[in-house]
PDB file of the backbone (N, CA, C, O) and the ligand in Angstrom, with CONECT records:
HET     ZN  A 101       1
ATOM      1  N   MET A   1      10.982 168.560  -3.530  1.00  0.00           N
ATOM      2  CA  MET A   1      11.046 169.996  -3.232  1.00  0.00           C
ATOM      3  C   MET A   1      11.782 170.218  -1.908  1.00  0.00           C
ATOM      4  O   MET A   1      11.480 169.572  -0.905  1.00  0.00           O
ATOM      5  N   ASN A   2      12.724 171.114  -1.919  1.00  0.00           N
ATOM      6  CA  ASN A   2      13.386 171.348  -0.640  1.00  0.00           C
ATOM      7  C   ASN A   2      12.585 172.329   0.210  1.00  0.00           C
ATOM      8  O   ASN A   2      11.662 172.993  -0.261  1.00  0.00           O
ATOM      9  N   ILE A   3      12.974 172.391   1.469  1.00  0.00           N
ATOM     10  CA  ILE A   3      12.167 173.137   2.436  1.00  0.00           C
ATOM     11  C   ILE A   3      12.118 174.626   2.105  1.00  0.00           C
ATOM     12  O   ILE A   3      11.117 175.300   2.350  1.00  0.00           O
ATOM     13  N   LYS A   4      13.218 175.126   1.542  1.00  0.00           N
ATOM     14  CA  LYS A   4      13.267 176.549   1.224  1.00  0.00           C
ATOM     15  C   LYS A   4      12.243 176.894   0.136  1.00  0.00           C
ATOM     16  O   LYS A   4      11.523 177.886   0.243  1.00  0.00           O
ATOM     17  N   ASN A   5      12.188 176.079  -0.892  1.00  0.00           N
ATOM     18  CA  ASN A   5      11.206 176.307  -1.946  1.00  0.00           C
ATOM     19  C   ASN A   5       9.792 176.112  -1.430  1.00  0.00           C
ATOM     20  O   ASN A   5       8.859 176.807  -1.833  1.00  0.00           O
ATOM     21  N   PHE A   6       9.661 175.163  -0.540  1.00  0.00           N
ATOM     22  CA  PHE A   6       8.346 174.907   0.047  1.00  0.00           C
ATOM     23  C   PHE A   6       7.843 176.142   0.798  1.00  0.00           C
ATOM     24  O   PHE A   6       6.691 176.551   0.650  1.00  0.00           O
ATOM     25  N   ILE A   7       8.723 176.720   1.596  1.00  0.00           N
ATOM     26  CA  ILE A   7       8.344 177.914   2.357  1.00  0.00           C
ATOM     27  C   ILE A   7       7.981 179.042   1.402  1.00  0.00           C
ATOM     28  O   ILE A   7       6.975 179.727   1.586  1.00  0.00           O
ATOM     29  N   LYS A   8       8.811 179.225   0.382  1.00  0.00           N
ATOM     30  CA  LYS A   8       8.548 180.302  -0.578  1.00  0.00           C
ATOM     31  C   LYS A   8       7.193 180.126  -1.254  1.00  0.00           C
ATOM     32  O   LYS A   8       6.429 181.081  -1.394  1.00  0.00           O
ATOM     33  N   SER A   9       6.905 178.908  -1.669  1.00  0.00           N
ATOM     34  CA  SER A   9       5.642 178.713  -2.378  1.00  0.00           C
ATOM     35  C   SER A   9       4.464 178.803  -1.418  1.00  0.00           C
ATOM     36  O   SER A   9       3.380 179.245  -1.798  1.00  0.00           O
ATOM     37  N   ALA A  10       4.679 178.381  -0.163  1.00  0.00           N
ATOM     38  CA  ALA A  10       3.609 178.489   0.821  1.00  0.00           C
ATOM     39  C   ALA A  10       3.288 179.960   1.086  1.00  0.00           C
ATOM     40  O   ALA A  10       2.121 180.341   1.177  1.00  0.00           O
ATOM     41  N   PHE A  11       4.323 180.773   1.207  1.00  0.00           N
ATOM     42  CA  PHE A  11       4.105 182.206   1.428  1.00  0.00           C
ATOM     43  C   PHE A  11       3.379 182.837   0.251  1.00  0.00           C
ATOM     44  O   PHE A  11       2.487 183.669   0.417  1.00  0.00           O
ATOM     45  N   LYS A  12       3.779 182.424  -0.925  1.00  0.00           N
ATOM     46  CA  LYS A  12       3.128 182.943  -2.128  1.00  0.00           C
ATOM     47  C   LYS A  12       1.639 182.634  -2.121  1.00  0.00           C
ATOM     48  O   LYS A  12       0.803 183.480  -2.440  1.00  0.00           O
ATOM     49  N   ARG A  13       1.334 181.398  -1.749  1.00  0.00           N
ATOM     50  CA  ARG A  13      -0.069 180.991  -1.735  1.00  0.00           C
ATOM     51  C   ARG A  13      -0.838 181.734  -0.675  1.00  0.00           C
ATOM     52  O   ARG A  13      -1.947 182.211  -0.916  1.00  0.00           O
ATOM     53  N   ILE A  14      -0.245 181.834   0.510  1.00  0.00           N
ATOM     54  CA  ILE A  14      -0.986 182.377   1.638  1.00  0.00           C
ATOM     55  C   ILE A  14      -1.109 183.900   1.546  1.00  0.00           C
ATOM     56  O   ILE A  14      -2.195 184.451   1.726  1.00  0.00           O
ATOM     57  N   TRP A  15      -0.010 184.567   1.268  1.00  0.00           N
ATOM     58  CA  TRP A  15      -0.058 186.024   1.278  1.00  0.00           C
ATOM     59  C   TRP A  15      -0.046 186.652  -0.111  1.00  0.00           C
ATOM     60  O   TRP A  15      -0.083 187.873  -0.264  1.00  0.00           O
ATOM     61  N   ARG A  16       0.007 185.796  -1.105  1.00  0.00           N
ATOM     62  CA  ARG A  16      -0.001 186.263  -2.488  1.00  0.00           C
ATOM     63  C   ARG A  16       1.103 187.282  -2.753  1.00  0.00           C
ATOM     64  O   ARG A  16       0.924 188.265  -3.472  1.00  0.00           O
ATOM     65  N   ARG A  17       2.226 187.009  -2.152  1.00  0.00           N
ATOM     66  CA  ARG A  17       3.392 187.862  -2.411  1.00  0.00           C
ATOM     67  C   ARG A  17       4.182 187.228  -3.538  1.00  0.00           C
ATOM     68  O   ARG A  17       4.287 186.005  -3.629  1.00  0.00           O
ATOM     69  N   GLN A  18       4.720 188.045  -4.369  1.00  0.00           N
ATOM     70  CA  GLN A  18       5.471 187.515  -5.498  1.00  0.00           C
ATOM     71  C   GLN A  18       6.765 186.848  -5.050  1.00  0.00           C
ATOM     72  O   GLN A  18       6.997 185.667  -5.308  1.00  0.00           O
ATOM     73  N   GLU A  19       7.580 187.611  -4.392  1.00  0.00           N
ATOM     74  CA  GLU A  19       8.854 187.052  -3.947  1.00  0.00           C
ATOM     75  C   GLU A  19       9.075 187.342  -2.477  1.00  0.00           C
ATOM     76  O   GLU A  19       8.741 188.413  -1.971  1.00  0.00           O
ATOM     77  N   LEU A  20       9.627 186.391  -1.831  1.00  0.00           N
ATOM     78  CA  LEU A  20       9.940 186.555  -0.427  1.00  0.00           C
ATOM     79  C   LEU A  20      11.459 186.734  -0.331  1.00  0.00           C
ATOM     80  O   LEU A  20      12.215 185.940  -0.889  1.00  0.00           O
ATOM     81  N   PRO A  21      11.903 187.779   0.377  1.00  0.00           N
ATOM     82  CA  PRO A  21      13.358 187.963   0.458  1.00  0.00           C
ATOM     83  C   PRO A  21      14.033 186.758   1.121  1.00  0.00           C
ATOM     84  O   PRO A  21      13.492 186.158   2.049  1.00  0.00           O
ATOM     85  N   ASP A  22      15.210 186.424   0.630  1.00  0.00           N
ATOM     86  CA  ASP A  22      15.933 185.268   1.150  1.00  0.00           C
ATOM     87  C   ASP A  22      16.151 185.337   2.662  1.00  0.00           C
ATOM     88  O   ASP A  22      16.067 184.329   3.364  1.00  0.00           O
ATOM     89  N   GLU A  23      16.434 186.553   3.145  1.00  0.00           N
ATOM     90  CA  GLU A  23      16.734 186.638   4.580  1.00  0.00           C
ATOM     91  C   GLU A  23      15.503 186.310   5.421  1.00  0.00           C
ATOM     92  O   GLU A  23      15.622 185.797   6.534  1.00  0.00           O
ATOM     93  N   VAL A  24      14.330 186.605   4.889  1.00  0.00           N
ATOM     94  CA  VAL A  24      13.100 186.253   5.604  1.00  0.00           C
ATOM     95  C   VAL A  24      12.936 184.737   5.641  1.00  0.00           C
ATOM     96  O   VAL A  24      12.608 184.149   6.671  1.00  0.00           O
ATOM     97  N   VAL A  25      13.177 184.125   4.481  1.00  0.00           N
ATOM     98  CA  VAL A  25      13.077 182.666   4.396  1.00  0.00           C
ATOM     99  C   VAL A  25      14.084 182.012   5.333  1.00  0.00           C
ATOM    100  O   VAL A  25      13.765 181.064   6.049  1.00  0.00           O
ATOM    101  N   GLN A  26      15.301 182.534   5.313  1.00  0.00           N
ATOM    102  CA  GLN A  26      16.344 181.946   6.150  1.00  0.00           C
ATOM    103  C   GLN A  26      16.029 182.095   7.635  1.00  0.00           C
ATOM    104  O   GLN A  26      16.259 181.181   8.426  1.00  0.00           O
ATOM    105  N   GLY A  27      15.504 183.249   7.994  1.00  0.00           N
ATOM    106  CA  GLY A  27      15.119 183.470   9.383  1.00  0.00           C
ATOM    107  C   GLY A  27      14.034 182.496   9.800  1.00  0.00           C
ATOM    108  O   GLY A  27      14.060 181.941  10.899  1.00  0.00           O
ATOM    109  N   PHE A  28      13.097 182.304   8.917  1.00  0.00           N
ATOM    110  CA  PHE A  28      12.001 181.386   9.180  1.00  0.00           C
ATOM    111  C   PHE A  28      12.520 179.957   9.308  1.00  0.00           C
ATOM    112  O   PHE A  28      12.071 179.190  10.160  1.00  0.00           O
ATOM    113  N   MET A  29      13.473 179.617   8.444  1.00  0.00           N
ATOM    114  CA  MET A  29      14.025 178.265   8.469  1.00  0.00           C
ATOM    115  C   MET A  29      14.806 177.990   9.749  1.00  0.00           C
ATOM    116  O   MET A  29      14.799 176.878  10.277  1.00  0.00           O
ATOM    117  N   ARG A  30      15.479 179.031  10.234  1.00  0.00           N
ATOM    118  CA  ARG A  30      16.215 178.852  11.489  1.00  0.00           C
ATOM    119  C   ARG A  30      15.265 178.509  12.625  1.00  0.00           C
ATOM    120  O   ARG A  30      15.544 177.636  13.447  1.00  0.00           O
ATOM    121  N   VAL A  31      14.136 179.212  12.658  1.00  0.00           N
ATOM    122  CA  VAL A  31      13.137 178.945  13.691  1.00  0.00           C
ATOM    123  C   VAL A  31      12.599 177.519  13.526  1.00  0.00           C
ATOM    124  O   VAL A  31      12.442 176.769  14.489  1.00  0.00           O
ATOM    125  N   LEU A  32      12.329 177.187  12.282  1.00  0.00           N
ATOM    126  CA  LEU A  32      11.783 175.870  11.973  1.00  0.00           C
ATOM    127  C   LEU A  32      12.760 174.769  12.365  1.00  0.00           C
ATOM    128  O   LEU A  32      12.371 173.754  12.944  1.00  0.00           O
ATOM    129  N   ASP A  33      14.024 174.979  12.046  1.00  0.00           N
ATOM    130  CA  ASP A  33      15.069 174.020  12.399  1.00  0.00           C
ATOM    131  C   ASP A  33      15.109 173.796  13.901  1.00  0.00           C
ATOM    132  O   ASP A  33      15.230 172.669  14.382  1.00  0.00           O
ATOM    133  N   LYS A  34      15.007 174.887  14.616  1.00  0.00           N
ATOM    134  CA  LYS A  34      15.089 174.825  16.062  1.00  0.00           C
ATOM    135  C   LYS A  34      13.909 174.015  16.604  1.00  0.00           C
ATOM    136  O   LYS A  34      14.080 173.121  17.432  1.00  0.00           O
ATOM    137  N   VAL A  35      12.726 174.344  16.126  1.00  0.00           N
ATOM    138  CA  VAL A  35      11.525 173.638  16.568  1.00  0.00           C
ATOM    139  C   VAL A  35      11.642 172.153  16.262  1.00  0.00           C
ATOM    140  O   VAL A  35      11.348 171.299  17.099  1.00  0.00           O
ATOM    141  N   ARG A  36      12.078 171.870  15.042  1.00  0.00           N
ATOM    142  CA  ARG A  36      12.190 170.481  14.631  1.00  0.00           C
ATOM    143  C   ARG A  36      13.218 169.731  15.451  1.00  0.00           C
ATOM    144  O   ARG A  36      12.998 168.591  15.859  1.00  0.00           O
ATOM    145  N   LYS A  37      14.338 170.382  15.684  1.00  0.00           N
ATOM    146  CA  LYS A  37      15.385 169.728  16.459  1.00  0.00           C
ATOM    147  C   LYS A  37      14.883 169.397  17.846  1.00  0.00           C
ATOM    148  O   LYS A  37      15.220 168.361  18.420  1.00  0.00           O
ATOM    149  N   GLU A  38      14.068 170.298  18.375  1.00  0.00           N
ATOM    150  CA  GLU A  38      13.549 170.047  19.713  1.00  0.00           C
ATOM    151  C   GLU A  38      12.467 168.979  19.675  1.00  0.00           C
ATOM    152  O   GLU A  38      12.271 168.230  20.632  1.00  0.00           O
ATOM    153  N   ASP A  39      11.779 168.930  18.558  1.00  0.00           N
ATOM    154  CA  ASP A  39      10.717 167.953  18.372  1.00  0.00           C
ATOM    155  C   ASP A  39      11.274 166.534  18.357  1.00  0.00           C
ATOM    156  O   ASP A  39      10.822 165.659  19.096  1.00  0.00           O
ATOM    157  N   THR A  40      12.245 166.336  17.513  1.00  0.00           N
ATOM    158  CA  THR A  40      12.899 165.046  17.435  1.00  0.00           C
ATOM    159  C   THR A  40      14.317 165.246  17.922  1.00  0.00           C
ATOM    160  O   THR A  40      15.140 165.855  17.239  1.00  0.00           O
ATOM    161  N   THR A  41      14.597 164.736  19.096  1.00  0.00           N
ATOM    162  CA  THR A  41      15.914 164.989  19.653  1.00  0.00           C
ATOM    163  C   THR A  41      16.927 164.005  19.076  1.00  0.00           C
ATOM    164  O   THR A  41      16.573 162.952  18.547  1.00  0.00           O
ATOM    165  N   CYS A  42      18.190 164.382  19.196  1.00  0.00           N
ATOM    166  CA  CYS A  42      19.260 163.529  18.702  1.00  0.00           C
ATOM    167  C   CYS A  42      19.224 162.163  19.383  1.00  0.00           C
ATOM    168  O   CYS A  42      19.547 161.145  18.770  1.00  0.00           O
ATOM    169  N   LYS A  43      18.833 162.150  20.646  1.00  0.00           N
ATOM    170  CA  LYS A  43      18.787 160.875  21.356  1.00  0.00           C
ATOM    171  C   LYS A  43      17.723 159.964  20.756  1.00  0.00           C
ATOM    172  O   LYS A  43      17.944 158.768  20.562  1.00  0.00           O
ATOM    173  N   GLU A  44      16.566 160.552  20.466  1.00  0.00           N
ATOM    174  CA  GLU A  44      15.492 159.765  19.843  1.00  0.00           C
ATOM    175  C   GLU A  44      15.929 159.217  18.495  1.00  0.00           C
ATOM    176  O   GLU A  44      15.665 158.066  18.148  1.00  0.00           O
ATOM    177  N   VAL A  45      16.609 160.081  17.746  1.00  0.00           N
ATOM    178  CA  VAL A  45      17.096 159.656  16.435  1.00  0.00           C
ATOM    179  C   VAL A  45      18.098 158.519  16.604  1.00  0.00           C
ATOM    180  O   VAL A  45      18.049 157.508  15.904  1.00  0.00           O
ATOM    181  N   PHE A  46      18.985 158.713  17.534  1.00  0.00           N
ATOM    182  CA  PHE A  46      20.030 157.723  17.760  1.00  0.00           C
ATOM    183  C   PHE A  46      19.423 156.372  18.139  1.00  0.00           C
ATOM    184  O   PHE A  46      19.893 155.321  17.704  1.00  0.00           O
ATOM    185  N   ASP A  47      18.372 156.421  18.956  1.00  0.00           N
ATOM    186  CA  ASP A  47      17.709 155.182  19.380  1.00  0.00           C
ATOM    187  C   ASP A  47      17.069 154.429  18.218  1.00  0.00           C
ATOM    188  O   ASP A  47      16.973 153.202  18.238  1.00  0.00           O
ATOM    189  N   GLN A  48      16.636 155.172  17.213  1.00  0.00           N
ATOM    190  CA  GLN A  48      15.916 154.545  16.090  1.00  0.00           C
ATOM    191  C   GLN A  48      16.760 154.404  14.836  1.00  0.00           C
ATOM    192  O   GLN A  48      16.314 153.874  13.818  1.00  0.00           O
ATOM    193  N   LEU A  49      17.988 154.890  14.934  1.00  0.00           N
ATOM    194  CA  LEU A  49      18.816 154.951  13.741  1.00  0.00           C
ATOM    195  C   LEU A  49      19.106 153.571  13.161  1.00  0.00           C
ATOM    196  O   LEU A  49      19.117 153.398  11.942  1.00  0.00           O
ATOM    197  N   ASP A  50      19.337 152.593  14.024  1.00  0.00           N
ATOM    198  CA  ASP A  50      19.653 151.257  13.504  1.00  0.00           C
ATOM    199  C   ASP A  50      18.460 150.673  12.755  1.00  0.00           C
ATOM    200  O   ASP A  50      18.612 150.003  11.734  1.00  0.00           O
ATOM    201  N   GLU A  51      17.260 150.944  13.291  1.00  0.00           N
ATOM    202  CA  GLU A  51      16.040 150.476  12.629  1.00  0.00           C
ATOM    203  C   GLU A  51      15.896 151.129  11.255  1.00  0.00           C
ATOM    204  O   GLU A  51      15.565 150.478  10.264  1.00  0.00           O
ATOM    205  N   TYR A  52      16.151 152.412  11.232  1.00  0.00           N
ATOM    206  CA  TYR A  52      16.051 153.174   9.980  1.00  0.00           C
ATOM    207  C   TYR A  52      17.033 152.640   8.929  1.00  0.00           C
ATOM    208  O   TYR A  52      16.670 152.401   7.777  1.00  0.00           O
ATOM    209  N   VAL A  53      18.252 152.468   9.350  1.00  0.00           N
ATOM    210  CA  VAL A  53      19.284 152.011   8.422  1.00  0.00           C
ATOM    211  C   VAL A  53      19.000 150.580   7.953  1.00  0.00           C
ATOM    212  O   VAL A  53      19.223 150.246   6.789  1.00  0.00           O
ATOM    213  N   GLU A  54      18.510 149.743   8.863  1.00  0.00           N
ATOM    214  CA  GLU A  54      18.158 148.371   8.477  1.00  0.00           C
ATOM    215  C   GLU A  54      17.101 148.362   7.381  1.00  0.00           C
ATOM    216  O   GLU A  54      17.171 147.586   6.428  1.00  0.00           O
ATOM    217  N   LYS A  55      16.130 149.236   7.539  1.00  0.00           N
ATOM    218  CA  LYS A  55      15.083 149.345   6.512  1.00  0.00           C
ATOM    219  C   LYS A  55      15.706 149.704   5.161  1.00  0.00           C
ATOM    220  O   LYS A  55      15.382 149.114   4.130  1.00  0.00           O
ATOM    221  N   GLU A  56      16.588 150.665   5.196  1.00  0.00           N
ATOM    222  CA  GLU A  56      17.238 151.087   3.941  1.00  0.00           C
ATOM    223  C   GLU A  56      18.023 149.954   3.318  1.00  0.00           C
ATOM    224  O   GLU A  56      17.960 149.733   2.109  1.00  0.00           O
ATOM    225  N   VAL A  57      18.752 149.249   4.132  1.00  0.00           N
ATOM    226  CA  VAL A  57      19.583 148.162   3.618  1.00  0.00           C
ATOM    227  C   VAL A  57      18.695 147.060   3.027  1.00  0.00           C
ATOM    228  O   VAL A  57      19.063 146.417   2.045  1.00  0.00           O
ATOM    229  N   ARG A  58      17.522 146.851   3.639  1.00  0.00           N
ATOM    230  CA  ARG A  58      16.578 145.851   3.116  1.00  0.00           C
ATOM    231  C   ARG A  58      15.850 146.333   1.865  1.00  0.00           C
ATOM    232  O   ARG A  58      15.113 145.572   1.237  1.00  0.00           O
ATOM    233  N   GLY A  59      16.061 147.612   1.501  1.00  0.00           N
ATOM    234  CA  GLY A  59      15.439 148.151   0.300  1.00  0.00           C
ATOM    235  C   GLY A  59      14.068 148.750   0.555  1.00  0.00           C
ATOM    236  O   GLY A  59      13.340 149.068  -0.385  1.00  0.00           O
ATOM    237  N   GLU A  60      13.709 148.906   1.846  1.00  0.00           N
ATOM    238  CA  GLU A  60      12.436 149.557   2.156  1.00  0.00           C
ATOM    239  C   GLU A  60      12.623 151.069   2.102  1.00  0.00           C
ATOM    240  O   GLU A  60      13.738 151.577   2.215  1.00  0.00           O
ATOM    241  N   ASP A  61      11.512 151.774   1.928  1.00  0.00           N
ATOM    242  CA  ASP A  61      11.597 153.227   1.859  1.00  0.00           C
ATOM    243  C   ASP A  61      11.582 153.810   3.277  1.00  0.00           C
ATOM    244  O   ASP A  61      10.542 154.197   3.810  1.00  0.00           O
ATOM    245  N   ALA A  62      12.769 153.852   3.852  1.00  0.00           N
ATOM    246  CA  ALA A  62      12.886 154.283   5.249  1.00  0.00           C
ATOM    247  C   ALA A  62      12.422 155.725   5.440  1.00  0.00           C
ATOM    248  O   ALA A  62      11.816 156.065   6.456  1.00  0.00           O
ATOM    249  N   ALA A  63      12.715 156.565   4.451  1.00  0.00           N
ATOM    250  CA  ALA A  63      12.343 157.978   4.570  1.00  0.00           C
ATOM    251  C   ALA A  63      10.828 158.150   4.640  1.00  0.00           C
ATOM    252  O   ALA A  63      10.317 159.061   5.292  1.00  0.00           O
ATOM    253  N   LEU A  64      10.125 157.254   3.954  1.00  0.00           N
ATOM    254  CA  LEU A  64       8.670 157.315   3.947  1.00  0.00           C
ATOM    255  C   LEU A  64       8.093 156.742   5.246  1.00  0.00           C
ATOM    256  O   LEU A  64       7.103 157.239   5.782  1.00  0.00           O
ATOM    257  N   LEU A  65       8.740 155.689   5.727  1.00  0.00           N
ATOM    258  CA  LEU A  65       8.260 155.019   6.930  1.00  0.00           C
ATOM    259  C   LEU A  65       8.588 155.801   8.198  1.00  0.00           C
ATOM    260  O   LEU A  65       7.830 155.782   9.168  1.00  0.00           O
ATOM    261  N   MET A  66       9.725 156.486   8.175  1.00  0.00           N
ATOM    262  CA  MET A  66      10.141 157.254   9.352  1.00  0.00           C
ATOM    263  C   MET A  66      10.517 158.680   8.927  1.00  0.00           C
ATOM    264  O   MET A  66      11.686 159.064   8.965  1.00  0.00           O
ATOM    265  N   PRO A  67       9.509 159.450   8.527  1.00  0.00           N
ATOM    266  CA  PRO A  67       9.794 160.778   7.952  1.00  0.00           C
ATOM    267  C   PRO A  67      10.451 161.757   8.923  1.00  0.00           C
ATOM    268  O   PRO A  67      11.281 162.572   8.519  1.00  0.00           O
ATOM    269  N   LEU A  68      10.084 161.679  10.191  1.00  0.00           N
ATOM    270  CA  LEU A  68      10.666 162.610  11.162  1.00  0.00           C
ATOM    271  C   LEU A  68      12.155 162.381  11.323  1.00  0.00           C
ATOM    272  O   LEU A  68      12.944 163.314  11.472  1.00  0.00           O
ATOM    273  N   LEU A  69      12.510 161.112  11.289  1.00  0.00           N
ATOM    274  CA  LEU A  69      13.917 160.769  11.407  1.00  0.00           C
ATOM    275  C   LEU A  69      14.690 161.279  10.190  1.00  0.00           C
ATOM    276  O   LEU A  69      15.776 161.846  10.313  1.00  0.00           O
ATOM    277  N   ARG A  70      14.098 161.061   9.011  1.00  0.00           N
ATOM    278  CA  ARG A  70      14.724 161.538   7.780  1.00  0.00           C
ATOM    279  C   ARG A  70      14.931 163.055   7.831  1.00  0.00           C
ATOM    280  O   ARG A  70      15.990 163.568   7.466  1.00  0.00           O
ATOM    281  N   GLU A  71      13.903 163.749   8.287  1.00  0.00           N
ATOM    282  CA  GLU A  71      13.987 165.208   8.387  1.00  0.00           C
ATOM    283  C   GLU A  71      15.107 165.632   9.316  1.00  0.00           C
ATOM    284  O   GLU A  71      15.859 166.567   9.039  1.00  0.00           O
ATOM    285  N   HIS A  72      15.195 164.921  10.420  1.00  0.00           N
ATOM    286  CA  HIS A  72      16.230 165.268  11.386  1.00  0.00           C
ATOM    287  C   HIS A  72      17.626 165.053  10.792  1.00  0.00           C
ATOM    288  O   HIS A  72      18.537 165.853  11.009  1.00  0.00           O
ATOM    289  N   LEU A  73      17.772 163.980  10.055  1.00  0.00           N
ATOM    290  CA  LEU A  73      19.065 163.696   9.433  1.00  0.00           C
ATOM    291  C   LEU A  73      19.456 164.796   8.455  1.00  0.00           C
ATOM    292  O   LEU A  73      20.637 165.096   8.280  1.00  0.00           O
ATOM    293  N   ASP A  74      18.442 165.399   7.816  1.00  0.00           N
ATOM    294  CA  ASP A  74      18.721 166.463   6.854  1.00  0.00           C
ATOM    295  C   ASP A  74      19.214 167.740   7.531  1.00  0.00           C
ATOM    296  O   ASP A  74      19.971 168.512   6.942  1.00  0.00           O
ATOM    297  N   ILE A  75      18.782 167.955   8.765  1.00  0.00           N
ATOM    298  CA  ILE A  75      19.128 169.225   9.412  1.00  0.00           C
ATOM    299  C   ILE A  75      20.209 169.078  10.470  1.00  0.00           C
ATOM    300  O   ILE A  75      20.750 170.079  10.939  1.00  0.00           O
ATOM    301  N   CYS A  76      20.532 167.848  10.853  1.00  0.00           N
ATOM    302  CA  CYS A  76      21.484 167.669  11.944  1.00  0.00           C
ATOM    303  C   CYS A  76      22.712 166.915  11.430  1.00  0.00           C
ATOM    304  O   CYS A  76      22.637 165.724  11.126  1.00  0.00           O
ATOM    305  N   SER A  77      23.822 167.610  11.340  1.00  0.00           N
ATOM    306  CA  SER A  77      25.006 166.997  10.748  1.00  0.00           C
ATOM    307  C   SER A  77      25.585 165.902  11.645  1.00  0.00           C
ATOM    308  O   SER A  77      26.170 164.938  11.152  1.00  0.00           O
ATOM    309  N   ASP A  78      25.423 166.052  12.959  1.00  0.00           N
ATOM    310  CA  ASP A  78      25.934 165.018  13.876  1.00  0.00           C
ATOM    311  C   ASP A  78      25.252 163.683  13.623  1.00  0.00           C
ATOM    312  O   ASP A  78      25.903 162.651  13.465  1.00  0.00           O
ATOM    313  N   CYS A  79      23.928 163.728  13.588  1.00  0.00           N
ATOM    314  CA  CYS A  79      23.161 162.499  13.380  1.00  0.00           C
ATOM    315  C   CYS A  79      23.382 161.958  11.969  1.00  0.00           C
ATOM    316  O   CYS A  79      23.411 160.747  11.751  1.00  0.00           O
ATOM    317  N   CYS A  80      23.535 162.870  11.024  1.00  0.00           N
ATOM    318  CA  CYS A  80      23.741 162.448   9.647  1.00  0.00           C
ATOM    319  C   CYS A  80      25.060 161.678   9.521  1.00  0.00           C
ATOM    320  O   CYS A  80      25.150 160.697   8.784  1.00  0.00           O
ATOM    321  N   GLU A  81      26.060 162.131  10.237  1.00  0.00           N
ATOM    322  CA  GLU A  81      27.345 161.424  10.223  1.00  0.00           C
ATOM    323  C   GLU A  81      27.208 160.026  10.805  1.00  0.00           C
ATOM    324  O   GLU A  81      27.745 159.057  10.268  1.00  0.00           O
ATOM    325  N   GLU A  82      26.492 159.940  11.898  1.00  0.00           N
ATOM    326  CA  GLU A  82      26.238 158.639  12.521  1.00  0.00           C
ATOM    327  C   GLU A  82      25.505 157.716  11.557  1.00  0.00           C
ATOM    328  O   GLU A  82      25.820 156.535  11.411  1.00  0.00           O
ATOM    329  N   TYR A  83      24.524 158.308  10.916  1.00  0.00           N
ATOM    330  CA  TYR A  83      23.704 157.559   9.959  1.00  0.00           C
ATOM    331  C   TYR A  83      24.560 157.008   8.821  1.00  0.00           C
ATOM    332  O   TYR A  83      24.460 155.834   8.462  1.00  0.00           O
ATOM    333  N   GLU A  84      25.397 157.869   8.265  1.00  0.00           N
ATOM    334  CA  GLU A  84      26.228 157.436   7.142  1.00  0.00           C
ATOM    335  C   GLU A  84      27.217 156.355   7.561  1.00  0.00           C
ATOM    336  O   GLU A  84      27.477 155.411   6.816  1.00  0.00           O
ATOM    337  N   ALA A  85      27.755 156.505   8.745  1.00  0.00           N
ATOM    338  CA  ALA A  85      28.705 155.507   9.244  1.00  0.00           C
ATOM    339  C   ALA A  85      28.012 154.156   9.419  1.00  0.00           C
ATOM    340  O   ALA A  85      28.534 153.112   9.030  1.00  0.00           O
ATOM    341  N   LEU A  86      26.821 154.209  10.017  1.00  0.00           N
ATOM    342  CA  LEU A  86      26.061 152.984  10.261  1.00  0.00           C
ATOM    343  C   LEU A  86      25.627 152.330   8.946  1.00  0.00           C
ATOM    344  O   LEU A  86      25.692 151.111   8.788  1.00  0.00           O
ATOM    345  N   LEU A  87      25.192 153.156   8.028  1.00  0.00           N
ATOM    346  CA  LEU A  87      24.769 152.650   6.725  1.00  0.00           C
ATOM    347  C   LEU A  87      25.932 151.955   6.017  1.00  0.00           C
ATOM    348  O   LEU A  87      25.782 150.892   5.414  1.00  0.00           O
ATOM    349  N   ASN A  88      27.070 152.587   6.112  1.00  0.00           N
ATOM    350  CA  ASN A  88      28.275 152.037   5.516  1.00  0.00           C
ATOM    351  C   ASN A  88      28.603 150.657   6.077  1.00  0.00           C
ATOM    352  O   ASN A  88      28.906 149.722   5.336  1.00  0.00           O
ATOM    353  N   VAL A  89      28.534 150.551   7.398  1.00  0.00           N
ATOM    354  CA  VAL A  89      28.831 149.281   8.075  1.00  0.00           C
ATOM    355  C   VAL A  89      27.846 148.201   7.649  1.00  0.00           C
ATOM    356  O   VAL A  89      28.238 147.085   7.310  1.00  0.00           O
ATOM    357  N   LEU A  90      26.557 148.551   7.670  1.00  0.00           N
ATOM    358  CA  LEU A  90      25.536 147.547   7.359  1.00  0.00           C
ATOM    359  C   LEU A  90      25.563 147.144   5.893  1.00  0.00           C
ATOM    360  O   LEU A  90      25.337 145.983   5.552  1.00  0.00           O
ATOM    361  N   GLN A  91      25.840 148.109   5.034  1.00  0.00           N
ATOM    362  CA  GLN A  91      25.910 147.773   3.607  1.00  0.00           C
ATOM    363  C   GLN A  91      27.099 146.873   3.315  1.00  0.00           C
ATOM    364  O   GLN A  91      27.012 145.949   2.506  1.00  0.00           O
ATOM    365  N   THR A  92      28.193 147.149   3.973  1.00  0.00           N
ATOM    366  CA  THR A  92      29.370 146.297   3.810  1.00  0.00           C
ATOM    367  C   THR A  92      29.077 144.898   4.320  1.00  0.00           C
ATOM    368  O   THR A  92      29.433 143.903   3.688  1.00  0.00           O
ATOM    369  N   ALA A  93      28.422 144.837   5.475  1.00  0.00           N
ATOM    370  CA  ALA A  93      28.075 143.548   6.065  1.00  0.00           C
ATOM    371  C   ALA A  93      27.101 142.769   5.169  1.00  0.00           C
ATOM    372  O   ALA A  93      27.195 141.547   5.050  1.00  0.00           O
ATOM    373  N   ALA A  94      26.166 143.494   4.543  1.00  0.00           N
ATOM    374  CA  ALA A  94      25.151 142.853   3.707  1.00  0.00           C
ATOM    375  C   ALA A  94      25.768 142.227   2.459  1.00  0.00           C
ATOM    376  O   ALA A  94      25.255 141.246   1.922  1.00  0.00           O
ATOM    377  N   LYS A  95      26.872 142.808   2.008  1.00  0.00           N
ATOM    378  CA  LYS A  95      27.509 142.306   0.796  1.00  0.00           C
ATOM    379  C   LYS A  95      28.285 141.017   1.053  1.00  0.00           C
ATOM    380  O   LYS A  95      28.542 140.243   0.131  1.00  0.00           O
ATOM    381  N   GLN A  96      28.650 140.795   2.303  1.00  0.00           N
ATOM    382  CA  GLN A  96      29.501 139.641   2.590  1.00  0.00           C
ATOM    383  C   GLN A  96      28.700 138.339   2.705  1.00  0.00           C
ATOM    384  O   GLN A  96      29.277 137.279   2.945  1.00  0.00           O
TER     385      GLN A  96
HETATM  386 ZN    ZN A 101      20.657 165.123  15.684  1.00  0.00          ZN2+
END
């Protein structure tokens, strides 16, 4: 389930509203993104990124083991690019 659907269903449960306007959801998500970004900073992600990618390359469920990092990668394109580059390097190295 993506975060947008999660918010919508949470609102439905809590306030018993049928539909939540998209702009309300988006506004809420912006706040959430901001909080999350501040919670897990890019530097923290960067420090743990090699560990995360190593887990993935070894076939471990990195997203489950390091959920905050995974979340950050979903919302931060800078870190996501770093992640993909690193994953690419390690996967190539693992094949050799
Ligand atoms: Zn970041």
